[in-house]
N, C-alpha and C positions, 0 to 999 in steps of 0.2 A: 569531408576534409581530407586534405592530402597528408595523411599521417602514417606511420609504419603500420599501426593497427587497423586503420582502414583498408589498407592494401592488403594486409593478411585475411581480414575478413572478405573481402571481394576474391581474393585467391581461394579461400576456403569454399566459398559458395561455388566458384567455377569448378574446382575439384570435386565437390560433392555432385554437381550434374554429371561430370565425367564419371565418375565411379558408378551412379546410377544408371548412366547410358550404356557404360561396358558390362555391367551386370545384366542388363536387359538383353543385351546382344549375347552374352554368353550363355544365358538360359534359353533362348531361342535357337541356339546352335546345338545341335546333338553331339555329345563327347564321344559317342561310338563311330557314328558315319563320318563326322569332319573333325577328326582329332586334331589335326595340324592347326585349323583355324580356331578350334576351341582352345587349345594349348597356348596360342599367341594371345587372345583375347584374355585368359587367364592370367598370364604374365603382365600384359598391360593393366589388368584390374588389380592385381596385387601391388604393382609399382604405385599406381595412382592412389590406391588405398592407403599404403604406408605414407605418401606425402600428404594425404588429406588428414590422417591421425597426427601427424607431425605438427601440422599447422594449426589442428584443432587444439591441440596441447598448448600451443603458444597463443592462441587467442583466448582459450580458458583462462590461462595463467594471467594475461593481461586484464581480462574482465574481472578475475577475483581481486587483482591488485587494486584496480580502480574502485570496486566495490567497498574493499576494505579501508582504503583512503578516503573515500566518500563518507563512510559511517564514522571515521574517527573526526572528521572535519565536522559534520552534522553534530556529532556529541560535544565538540568543544564550542561550537556556536550557541549550543542551547544549555546543556547542563554546566559546562566548563564556564561559561560567562555568569551564570547564576551563582555558581560556587565562588568564583572570583569576586563578585560584587559583594556578595554576603561576607566574604573574609575581609575586603578592602573597607567596607563601611560598618563593620561589626560594632565600632565604639561611637558611631554617630547616630543621631535621632534622625530617623526619616521624617517624623512630625511630631508634634507636641500635643499632648491632651490638656486641656484646660484643667487647672487645679480643681480638685473637690468632685469631679465628674465620675470618677470611680474610685473604689476603696483601694488602700495602700498595696494590698497583695496583688490586685488586679494590675495595678500600675507596674509592679515589679515583673509580674508575669509578661505582660506587654513589652517591657524593656529588656526581657530575657535574650540572649545571655549576657551581653556587655553594653548596651546603650544605657544613657543615664535614666535614672528613675522620673517617671512622668512622661516619657516619650514611647513612641512605638519603634522597635528595632526593625532592620531589614528583614530578619529572619522570620519574626512574627507577622510581619506584612506578607512575606511571601508564602507562609503557611495558609494565612487567611484568604489570599488570591488563589492559591491552589485548592482550597476547599470551595471557595464560592463559584468558580468558573464552571467545574463540571455541574453544580446544582443549577445554575442559570442556563447552561446548555439542555440539560434535561427538561428543564420548564419550557424553553423554546421550542423544543422538538415535540413536546406533549400538547402544547397549544397549537402547533402547526398541524399534528396529526387529527387533532380535534377538527379544525377547520377543514380540512382536507375529506374527513369522513363525512362531515355534515354536508359538504357540496356534493360528494357521491351519492349520499342518500337522497338528497333534494333532487339530483339528476334522475335516480332510478324512480322516484316518486313521480317525477313530471312525466316521464317517459311511459309510465304505467298508466298515467291519467289520459294521455294523448293515445296510446295503443293498448286498450284493455285486452287482457288475455282472452281468446275466443275458444269456447269449448264445442266441438262438433257431437252431433248425436251418435256418429260411429264410434268416437272414442269412449262415449259413455256406455254404449252397448259392449265394447269389448272388456270394459271393467267389470260388468255384471257378470259375465261368461267364466 
């Protein structure tokens, strides 16, 4: 994408390569025998390194800004939406329970905090869903792992039946000594 940040990232990568190349040349040049060449490389290296650090600071600042903006947007799209819906529909029934199915104190608890008695509030429904989803997920993973372990065991048993282990006489003799 042709944005200022992408241009800065490309410039950062270019400068990083330049700094590494200058450092390699500087390390391969003797500072005692070829001092003038080494000093020139050192000045170029220091200049390129300063530019690289400046651009790296800029890139890291925009990366941090993007990360924090994305985190806030993600929070508002998940938790913020849930909190808004619970506030907006607090006094409305999500659905009604047929009369006489549960005792009165259970009706009150299901309608907690502000829904009409005999109904299920959005808060209680959200709590029930938040409790059930992890349980169902755990059951699905447990069943999946059981099936994969059984298939691995049957593959190992089939391979053992086709290629039984062979014991040689020399291996038996080595064990006896």
